[in-house]
N, C-alpha and C positions, 0 to 999 in steps of 0.2 A: 267337235269330235268327242268321242265316246272313248273314256278310257276301255285301254284292256287286261284282262286282267290274265297272267297263266301259271297255272297250277303247277308241282312236277313234287315228286316221292322226296322225302329227306335225304339229302348224299351226302352229308357232314362237311359242306362247302358253302349253306349259308350261315350268316352270320346272326344272333340270337339276339332279337333286344334285352336291355335291359331288362332286372331281374326287379318289380314292384314291392317295396317292403308289406302294403297293404296285402297283398297277391302271398307271399309267404308267411304274414302272420294268418291267413285264411287257410294257409296248407299247412301249419303249423297249429292252429285253433283244436281241432280233436283230441290231438296227444297233447297238450299242452293243458286243456282242463282233464283229458283224465291221469295224469298222472302229475301236474302243477308243477312241474320241473321244467325250465326254458332251456336248458341246457340238453337234457337230454331227449327232450321233445328233436330240438335241430338235429342232435347225433342220429336216431332215428332220419328224419327229413335227408339229411344226407346220405343214409344207409338205402334208402327206395325211391330215392326224387322224387317228381312232385312236376305240375302240370301248371304249366303257368295260364295264366287271365286268359292268353289269346289261343290257348290250345297249344303251345309248345310244349313237349315233354322232356324236360332235363334229368338225363339218365341217375342212377343212384350209384354209391360206389359198391354196391352190392355186385351190381351187373359190370363196372366198370374193371373191379378185382376179377371177374370173370373173362373176361375179354385180355386181362394182363397174363392171366394163367392160361389162358389158347395161345396167347403170341409168343408164352413160355416156351411152349410143347413145337410150334412153329419149328422157333430156331435152334429148340434143339436137337431134329429130326433134317435140319438142313445138311450134316455133314459132321463124319468125322476128322480130325485132326490127322489121327494115324493112318487113315485111307492117300496122306500126302504119300506117306513114305512109300507103298506100293507104286504111286507116280514116279517115284526117284529111282525106284527097284526096277522098270520098266527102262528110265531114262539109261541109267546104268547099263545097263542088259544093252541096251544096243549101241551104246559108246564101245563097249567090251566089242562087240561084233564086228562095229567099224575097223577097233582095232586087230583084232585076230585076220580077219579079210587083207590088210594090210602087211601083217607077218607074211601070212600067203603069197601075197606077191611078190613081198620080198624076198624068198623064197623059190619061186618060181623065175624071175629078173636073175638070180645066183646062176641055175640050172640052165638058165638060156644062153648065158654071156660062154660056158663054157671054159671058164675059168676055175680052177682048180682050188686057186688060191680065195678065192672069190666065196666060192662055196663054204669051203671050211669055214671061213670067218663068221657069214652070213649067218651058216648054220647056227654056229655058238651065240650071235645074238638073239636067232628068232628063238632057240629054245630058252636062254634065260627069259623073254619076255613071255611065253608059254607059260613057264612055270609061275613067272609071278603072277601071271591071269590065275593059273590054276589053282593056285593062295589065297589069294583073298580072300577076307571074310564072307560071311553068307549074308551077314545082318548091312543096313545101308549105309551108317554111319561109316562102319569100319571098312568096307567096299573104298568108301567116299576120303577118310585118313590114306587107306594105303595107296589109292590114284592119286592122291594130289604130292607124293613121293613115285610116282611110277614115270619113266623115260617114256614117252607114248612115240610110238611110229608114223602112226597115223596121223596128220597134222588136222585133220577134219575132227577127230574125233578126242583129239588137245581142247580145240576151238570147242567143241560141244561141252566138254569137262567145265573147263573155265568158265564157260558161260553160266554152265549149270551153278558150279560152287559160285559166282557173282550174285546169281538169283538167289544164292540162298542166305548168302550173308545179307541181301538186301531185306528179305524174308524175317531173319532173324532179327535185325536194329527196326524192321516197324514194328516188329512183336512187342518191344520193349518202348519205341521212341516212335509215332508215330509220325508220319510223311518223312525222318529225316534222312530215311534212306536218298531220296529223289534229292534233298540237299546236298548229301555229300559225291551226289557221282557215280564215280567209277570204286568200288569197296575193298580200291587195294591198301597197300599198307601205310602209305600218307596217310588216306580214308579213315583208317583204325585209328591211327595213331591223335587225329585231330577230333577222332570220337573220342578217346582217353582223357584229352587233356580238357573237352569237354565237362566230362563227366566227374574229374578230380574237382574242375572249380566249382560245379555244382556241387560237390559234395562237403566244397567249405563254405559255401553258401549254407548248404544246412545248417551246418555243424555250429556255423555263427549264429543263425536264427535260432538253434536251439540252446544255446548259452545266454542269450537275451542282447547280442550285440547289432549296431546299428547297420544295415547291411543296403542301403540305400546307393550310398557308391559304389559299391562292391556289384550291385547288379546294374547300375550301368553302365559299368565295365564289363560286366559277362557279357550283356546283350549287343556291346558293339562289338564283340571279337567271333559270340557264337550267335548271335541274336537270328543269322539265319537257318541255323537247325530247330529252332525254337518261332515260328513264327505263331505270331497271335498273341505272344506271353504279353499284358500290360502291367503285372505286376510281380514279384518273386510268387508271390502268391498265389495268385494266377495259374503261374505256371507250374511249381511244383502238387498243387493241389491237379492238373491233368496228368502231369505222369505219376502221379501215386494212383490215380483209376486208372491208367494206360498200363501197370506196373501191376498193381494189383486182376488185371483183370488177364493180365499174362501169366500170375500166381495160377487162378484160379482155371485158365486150360488148363496147365501144367497140373492143378488137383484130381481135372477133368478124366487125365489119360492113367491108366495100370501102370503099374510100377516096371513094367517091361516095356513099355511107351516112355516111360520116365528117363527109363536107362538110357535110351537111345537116343531119345532127344535130347541129354544131357551130354551125351559121346557126341552129335553132329556136331553141338555147340562149341567143344570144345575144341573139333578137329577145325571145325571152319573160321572161325572168329581164335585162331592161333598164337595171342597178345596176353599173357599170363598178366600184362599190370592191366587194361585193360578190361578181363574179366572180373579180376578182383574190385576195381572202380560200379561198378557194374553191379556185385554184390554188396559194396560197399554201400550204393548208391541204394538200392531196394532195402538194408537193412534202414538205412536214417531215414525215407521215406515213410519207411511202416511204424516206424515213433512217431515220425511228426503227425500223421495221419492215418491212426490205427480201424477206426471203424469205414474204411473206400473195401473192405471185402476180403482182406490177403485170405482169409480160411474157407471162400466160397471153393465151391464144385460142382459143375453142371454136369448132365447126361448128355454127353454132344456125341449121341450114337446115331447119325443118317448114312444113308446111303452114299450121300456127296463127297467129294475130297475137298479140306479145306485146306490150305495154306496154315501157317503158324500164327500170319499178323493175319489172316480170314478166322481163322480159329478166335485170336485173343479180340478182336471187332466183335465176333458175334459173345462170346464172353463178358461185354463190355456193358454189351446190352441188354445180358442177363443179369449183371452185378445188378443194372438199375431199376429193371423189370423186378429184382428179387426185393432191392429197398422198397418198391412202391407197394409189393404185393408185402411185407412183410407192415406196412405202416398201416395198409387197407384192413389186415387182418383183426389188429390191434381196433382198441376204442380210438375211435376218429372223433377231434373234434373243432370246431370251423377253424381254431388259429393255427392249427395242424395244416391244414388245407392250404393257408394263406402261405406255408414255408416253402410248399413245393413248386421245386422246376418247371415250370410251362411246358418251356421251350423241350427239354427232356423228355418227357412225355411225351410231344409232339412226335418229337423225336424217333423216338422208340416203338410208342405205341399208333396212335393216329391223329389226324385232326382233331376230329370230331369226339376222340376221349379226351383231348387236349381243350377243348369248349366246354364239355361240360363239367370236367372238373374246375375248368377255371370259375366257370356258374358259380359252382356250388360254395371254392372258396372263398366268394362276396356274400354268401348270406347273411354273416352274419356282419361285418360293414357295414351291407347297406341296408343294415334294418337300425344299427348303430347309426347311421349317418340320418336317418329318416329320423333318430331319436323315440322309436318305441322299443329299443334297444340301449343298456348301460352296462356297463364293465364294471361291477366295484369287487374289488379285491380281488381282479382274479375269476370275478363269477358273473355270469351273463345275468343279467335278471329282467321283468319289464318296466320300464318306465311308466308313471300317470300316464302319459302319451297311449304308450301301446295296450296298456289296461282298459283308456276310454277306444281304443282303434278297436281291439277286441269287442267291448258292447255294444257300440254301432254294428257292425257285422253279424253279432251276435242276433239285432233290433230286425236288424235288415232280412237277415234270412228267415226268421217267424213271420213279415208281413209277407216274403216272399211266398212262406206256407200256406199263409190263408189270403196272399191274394185272390181276385174274385169275390171274393162276398163281399157285404153290405158296408165297407169297414172307408173304407176315405178317409174324410178329414174327417168321422163320426160328426158327422152337424148334425141338429136337432130343427126338429119340424115347428120347435118352441123358441119364444128369443129373449134373450135377457138384456141386460144391458150393463153388461160389464167390458173388460179392454178390449177384448181377440175380436177385430175385424171380421166378418163373415163378406162374400161377395154379393147379397142380397141387399134392397133398399125396399122403404115403405114409403107412402103419403106420411107427414108432420103428422102425428094427436099428443094433442094438447099433454104434459106431461115427459116426453119422449125426451131422452140429448137432445140439444142442437146441435148433433154431428152430419151437418148438410153434406149430401152429396154434388158439388153446385153442374156435373154433367149434366144430371140427371136433371137437377130444379130449373136451371136454363132453359134446358128442351120442352118441362111440361109449361114453361112459360111462353117459348116460340110459341108451339104445339096451339094455345089459348089463344093468344094476341096474333099471331101472323108474322112473318119478317117485319125487317124492321126495325133501326134502333132510335132510341135506344129501345133494349128490351125493361119492359117494367114488370117486377117481379109482385105476387099475389101469397098472401097465407096458402092458398088451396097447392101453389106450385111447390112450396117445401116439399123436398124430397131428402129424407135420413136415410144412413148407413144404419145397418140390424146389428145386434151384436150379440155376442153369443156368450151366458153367466156362466162363471166358472166357481166353483169353491174350493174350498184347502180342504186337500185329503192326507190322513194319516196313513201309513201302511206299514205293516211288518212282513216281511217274509219270513216263512218256517222252512227252512229245509230240513228236511231229512238226511244225516249223512253218517247211517248205520250200515254195516259192510253191505248186507245184502242189497242196498243201492246201485255199490258198484256190479258186484256179481251179476244182477239181472238189466246191468244198463242204462240204469236210470240216472244215473250218477251223472254225466256230463251233460242229459238234455237237461236236467235241474240246473245244474252251474250257470247254463247257455242261459236260460229264461231268466234264473238271478242278475246275469249280467246286462241283460235284455230290459229288465223293469226299470233298473238301476238307472241305465242312460236313458232312457225315455224321459223319464222322471225329473234326471238333469238336465236334460234337453229343452224336452214341453212346459215340465210343470215345476219350474224352479221351488215355485213356493211351496210346495208337497215335501212331506216329510215323509223320508223311505229309509227305513231298515232291514237287516239282514240277520236270520237268526238261525243258528248251527245248532243239529242237537244230536246224541246219541245216546252215551249213559248219562251226562248231563246236557244240558245247556248253555249254549256264550254264545254274544251281540259280535258277530263278524264284521269289519270293516267292509263295505263295496271290493275297494280297490284289493284285497285282499282275495276275492271270491276264484279271481282264472289262479292262482297257482294253489288252492286248495288244494288237498289231496287227503287220500282215504286211510287213516291210520287202521291197524290188522287190530287191533287192542279195543277201536269201537265198537262195540258190540252196545246192543241195547236200543229200544227207539222211546228215549223220555218227553212225552208229548206232554204230560202234565207243566215239567220243569219249563218247556219254550213257552206256554200258553203264560206260564208265568212273567216270566222274562218280556215275552213280549208286551203283557197287560200293563209292565212299571212301565217300560217304553213309550206308551202309547199315552198313560195319567195325564205326561205336562203336557201332550199335544194337544191342540186345538181343529175342528172340521170335522168331517163324518173318518171311520176309524174303521178297519179295516183288517185283519190278518189272513194272509194266503196260507196255508200247509200243504206241504208236496210229501208225500211220504208215501211206502209201500207197503206198512206194517202193523198191526195194530200194536198199542203201547205195551210196552217189554220190560218198563222202565219205571220212579219215580223216584221222588223224595222222600226220605222216610220222617214224619213230624216227628218223633221223638230226637232220632240222632240228628237228623239235617243232613244226612248222607245217601247217596244215592243206592237204592236196591233192584236188581236186576232177575226176573225170573223168564222162563220162557217151557210151556207156552205163558200167555199171558194170564195175569190171578186176577179176578174178581176186584182186588182191591185197589190193584193197581189203574183200571178201570176206573173205579169210583170218586179215586183221590184226581183222575184224570176231568171226569164229567164234574166235577165240584170246580175245577179249576172254569171249564166251559160257562158254568153257571156265574163266575166273579165275570167272565169277558160278558157275557149277555148283559149283566146288570150294569156293569160300565158303559154299554151303548158300543162295543166292538161286535164287530159283524166278523165270523167266521167262517171262511168259503177253503175247503178240502178240495183239493187234486191226488185222487187217490190211484194209484200207479199198479195198475195188474192184478189188481183183489179184484174178488170174486165175491158181489156184496151180498150172496147169500152166506158166503162164508166168514166174512167179516163183514161182522152189523156195525161194528162202534163209529164209525165214521159216519152212518145216518143217523144213528143215536145224537149225533154233533149236533146235525141242520136240522133237527126236529127239536133240539134244546135251544139252540141260537138261532134259526131261521135264515141261518148261512144255506150256501147251496155246495151240496157233493159234484165233483164229477170223477168219474169214473173216464179213465184215458189209461194212454200206452205210451210210452217214451219218444217216440215221432208226433205222437197230436199236444203231447203236453203247450208247449210252447204256445202253438194259435192257442188253444182254448184260453188261457189264462190271459196270454194278450186279450183278446177279445172281450172277457171280461170285467178285468181291468179296466178298459178303457170304457166302455161301458156304465157302469156303476161310477166311474171316475166325476161324471160330467152330471152335476143337478143342476134342470132346466128350470125359467121360471119365466114367465110373461114381458114384454118391458116393461117400465113405465113404475 
C-alpha cells in the first residue's frame, strides 16, 4: 500500500526537526564572509531568523520581540484593578438596601403590634441604624471598615457582608501569596494568626540566609509546619524566588494605580487584615525579599487600563506575566548573544507567550551549541571562532555553490579526449598496445577471450584479448590568487563573491589536487600573503584604500619562484592600479586617478612575470573595457586571458577556467 502524505499549514503544534550544523553554516555564510565576525553573524542570524534546508522557517528575535509587545498590550487591555472597587460598591449598595428594607420591616411590625412601648423602642433602634447607614463614608474602604462595626438588623445582609469580607481577605492573601488562601480555608482570626506565624518564620529564614547561616534544618522544620501553605517549594531558594516574584508583581500592580487608588487599597487592606502584627510581618517580608532579590522588578509599573474588572489577585497575575514579558522584552531589545538565549526560561516563555515562540527560541538558543558540538565553532576565551573544520566546511559549501551555478555546462569530471599515463583511473578501456602500462581490465579481457574462442573452460588468453584501463595524465600546477581588498570591492558588492571564490579554489585544490601549490595574496595599498584559513573571517578595513597590483604581482612572482609545474596568477579586481611601491623609498604611494607612472611600474612587473613563465589571468569586475584599458594591456603582454564579468558570475567563470587550464593532456605511452 502506498504511503499517504497529508500537508497542513503550520499551527505551532508541530515539532521542529533538529537544526543541522552545515545548514546553519550555510545560513551564516554571506554575513560571515561580508563582515568576518562569527559572533556578529550569529547575532544577526538570531535577529532575522533563518530557513532550514527542509524549508522550515525559524522565526528570529525581531519577530518574537514584536509578539512580546503585542502580548503585553493585550494583557494591559484586559482590565483595570480599580474596576473591582466599582463592583464592591455595587455589592455594598445591595447589602445596604437589604439592611434598610429590614429596618423598614421592623418599623412596620412594631406599628402593626399596637404596642406603644415596642413602637417607641423600635423607633429608637431603627432611627439609630438609619443614621449609621446615612453616615457611612462615600469610599468603598471606608464603608467596609464602618460596616465591620455595624450591628446588622438583616441576617441576610450580615451574611452577604461577611461573605464579601471573606472573599476580600482571600483576594488580598492570594495577591501576595498565590494559593495560600485555599490552604488556610476560612479567613477567620485563627487563619490570620497562622499566616502571621508562617510569615514570621519566613522572615527568620531570610535573615539567617542573609547572615550566611546554614538554613537546611530550619527550612525542613518550616516546611513540616507550614508546607501546606507553600506547595511545590523544593528548597529555600526556590520558595523565596517564587515569593519575591509574586510580591514584586503585587508591587507592580500597586505601582500601576493612581495615588487615589493606592490610598483606597491601603485603607481597605488595613481594615480587612485587622491584625497589626500580621501587617508588620508582611512589610518585613517585603523588605527582606527586596534585599535578597533586587532584580525581581519591584519598581515596575504597567498601564492596566482595560474595560474589564479584575480582582487584586487577578491583577497581580497579569502584572506577574507583564513583569516576565518586560524582562524578556528588555533582553531582546539589547544585543543578544547565543549564550544569553541559553539562559532563557523556555517554560516561562511558553506560559506567558506561546508554544510557538518557545519552540522558536529554543531552536535559536541551540545554534551555537549545535555548531560547537559539530566541531565547526569553538569558544576561545569567551569568543566564538570558526574551527579548521568549519573553515573547510565553508569552502566545501562555496565550491558546491559554484558547481551548482555552472551545472548544465560541459564540466562533469572534465575528462579529456586524449589519454595519459598518470594514476587517475578513467571509466574507459582500450586494447593493449606495446608500451601501454599493464593496467589490465580483467572483466573486459576475459570477455574478449570468450567472445574469440567461445564458451567453455579453461578460458585461454592471447595478447589480442588484453584490454587496459585508460588513465588521465595530470601535471603539477602552482597558482596564486590575487584578491583586491580595496574599499570599492565592498561598496560594489564584489568582496563576498571574491572571498567565496578564494575559499572554493583553496578547497578544490586541497581535495582534488593535493600535489598542487595554491596561495592567496590580498592587496590594497600594500600586498600581503593570506592563509587560506584566514579568508573566511577577513574583513575590509575602512583604511584600506588603493589598488597596488604591482606589489601583488611582485609578491606572487616570488611565491611562485620556488615552485615547479605550470604557474599562473589569477587576479580579481574592480579597478585599475592606483598604488605602487616607490623604487627609491620602498614605501607605498597612492594617487587617484591612476598615474601613468603607477601603470608603468605595474606593467614592468607583468613583464617580469611573463619572463618567468607565469600566466596572468585577470577577472575584471564591473569594468568598462573602453574606460579601463589597462587590464587588456596585461593580456596582450602576458598572453593570459581577461574576463569581464560581474560578481554573480565570477565564481563560475573562474572555476571553469581554473579546471580547464589545470590539466595538461598527452597521448598514452
